[in-house]
C-alpha positions as CSV (number, residue, x, y, z in Angstrom):
1,M,1.7,179.1,42.9
2,K,1.0,179.2,46.4
3,T,1.5,175.1,46.7
4,A,5.2,175.6,45.0
5,N,5.7,178.3,47.6
6,T,4.7,176.3,50.3
7,N,6.9,173.3,49.1
8,F,10.0,175.8,49.1
9,N,8.9,177.1,52.4
10,L,8.8,173.6,53.9
11,L,11.8,172.7,52.3
12,S,14.0,175.4,53.4
13,F,12.3,174.8,57.1
14,I,13.4,171.2,56.9
15,L,17.0,171.8,55.6
16,A,17.1,174.6,58.7
17,D,15.8,172.2,61.1
18,L,18.8,169.5,59.9
19,A,21.3,172.5,60.2
20,R,20.5,173.0,63.8
21,H,20.7,169.6,64.7
22,P,23.6,167.8,63.2
23,V,24.2,165.3,65.7
24,R,20.9,164.0,65.5
25,V,21.2,163.6,61.5
26,L,24.6,161.7,62.0
27,L,22.8,159.3,64.6
28,F,19.9,158.8,62.4
29,L,22.3,158.0,59.6
30,A,24.3,155.8,61.6
31,V,21.3,154.0,62.8
32,L,20.1,153.5,59.1
33,V,23.7,152.3,58.0
34,S,23.9,149.8,61.1
35,A,20.1,148.3,60.0
36,G,21.5,147.8,56.7
37,L,24.5,146.3,57.9
38,V,22.6,143.8,60.1
39,I,20.5,142.8,57.3
40,L,23.6,142.2,54.9
41,S,25.2,140.2,57.9
42,A,22.1,138.3,58.5
43,H,21.5,137.5,55.0
44,H,25.3,136.3,54.7
45,N,24.9,134.1,57.9
46,R,21.8,132.1,56.1
47,Q,23.9,131.6,53.1
48,M,26.8,130.1,55.0
49,S,24.3,127.9,56.8
50,I,23.0,126.9,53.7
51,A,26.7,125.9,52.2
52,I,27.4,124.0,55.3
53,E,24.0,121.9,55.2
54,R,25.1,121.3,51.6
55,L,28.7,120.4,52.5
56,M,27.5,117.9,55.1
57,Q,25.0,116.2,53.0
58,E,27.8,116.0,50.1
59,Q,30.2,114.6,53.0
60,D,27.4,111.9,54.4
61,R,27.0,110.9,50.7
62,L,30.8,110.5,49.8
63,D,31.1,108.5,53.4
64,V,28.4,106.1,52.4
65,E,30.1,105.6,48.8
66,W,33.3,104.9,50.4
67,R,32.2,102.4,52.9
68,N,30.5,100.7,49.8
69,L,33.6,100.5,48.0
70,V,35.5,99.3,50.8
71,L,33.2,96.6,50.9
72,E,33.2,95.9,47.4
73,Q,36.9,95.8,47.3
74,S,37.0,93.0,50.1
75,A,34.6,91.2,48.3
76,L,36.6,91.1,45.2
77,S,39.9,90.2,47.0
78,E,38.4,87.4,49.0
79,H,41.0,84.4,48.5
80,N,38.1,81.9,47.3
81,R,37.1,84.2,44.8
82,I,40.5,84.5,43.1
83,E,41.3,80.9,43.4
84,N,37.9,80.2,41.6
85,L,38.6,83.0,38.9
86,V,42.0,81.4,38.2
87,K,40.6,77.9,38.0
88,T,38.0,79.3,35.5
89,E,39.2,81.8,33.4
90,L,43.1,81.0,33.5
91,N,42.7,77.2,33.5
92,M,45.3,77.2,36.2
93,H,45.7,74.8,39.1
94,R,47.7,73.9,42.2
95,P,51.2,72.2,41.3
96,E,51.3,68.6,42.2
97,P,54.1,67.6,44.4
98,N,56.2,66.3,41.5
99,E,55.8,69.1,39.4
100,E,57.2,71.7,41.6
101,I,60.3,73.1,41.3
102,V,62.9,74.3,44.2
103,V,65.4,77.2,43.5
104,R,68.0,77.4,46.0
105,V,69.7,81.1,46.2
106,K,73.0,81.3,47.9
């Protein structure tokens, strides 16, 4: 029974002390809230840094892919390549001068 009475006395003493110093209690709570907000802010900052790094890697990958596609486009559109494809696959040739037909538009 003595421990229950002692716990009650201790609790009432703590509550009385807190009631005498409300400014200190409010400052203590403000420090706790501020510390929690600093932790959340640091976590958010780390998450944003990770996201930026991931996006920069994606940008680099897409830039390399774009450069490769530009090179492929220029290789596929070369005049000699197109002329060879026309000759071999479509069996076309340059017309001889006697095969040419000139159309005049007024």
